[in-house]
N, C-alpha and C positions, 0 to 999 in steps of 0.2 A: 829351751836351748840357749836363751840369752844368758842364763846363769852360768853356763859352762864356758863362755867365751869361744864357742866353736867357730873357728875361722876368722876371728877378729884380730888378725896380726898382720904386720907388713908383709911377711913371707906369703901368707895365704892370699892377700889382696893382689900382690904383684904377680904371683903365679896365675891366678884366675884371669887377671886383666890381659896378660900376655896370651894365655890360651884362648880367650875370647877373640882377641885380634886374629889369632890363627884360624879360628872357626870362620870368622868373617872373610878372611882371605881365601880359604879353601872353598867356601860357599860361592863367593863371587866367581872364582876361576872355574868351578864346576859348571855353573850356569853358562859361562863363556866357552865351555868345552875346551879348556886349556889344561891338559894333564900336568904339565910342568908347574904351573902356578898352583894347582890343587895340591901337589905334593910339597911345594914350598910352604903352603899354609899348614900342612900336617907337620912339617919340621918345626914351624913356629909353635904349634900346640905342644909338641914334645919339649921344646925349649922352655915353655912356661912351667912345666913340671920340674925340669931340671933346676931352673932358677929358684923356684919355690923351695926345693930341697936344699939347695946351697944356702939360701937365706935362713932356712930353719937351722941348718948346721952352724951358721954364724951367730945364732942366738936371737934371731928376729922372729922366730916362730913361737908357738905356744909351749910353755914349760910343761914337762911331763909330770903328772901327779903320781905320788907314791901310793900304792894300794894300801888300804887300811888292813892291818892284821885281823883275821877272823878270830872270834872267840874272846875278844877283849872288850871291856866296856869303854864307852867313849868318855865317861866321867867316873871319878872315884867315889865310892860310897864310904862314908866314914863316920 
């Protein structure tokens, strides 16, 4: 997996960190039996996904690879 750079981008790291903070907030407020705080944490989790997508759209995510055409040789025989 390390060869594909899966998730090794500023967009991915930022989105995951924000979502992790949201999970921590939701978990803490769930234990404290505070539904409003729980849902605030859920909003933070969703914000992490939105921020990650915005950063990816801004060029801070992983570049999309073009699929290799099938039926063609990778090298020329000559």
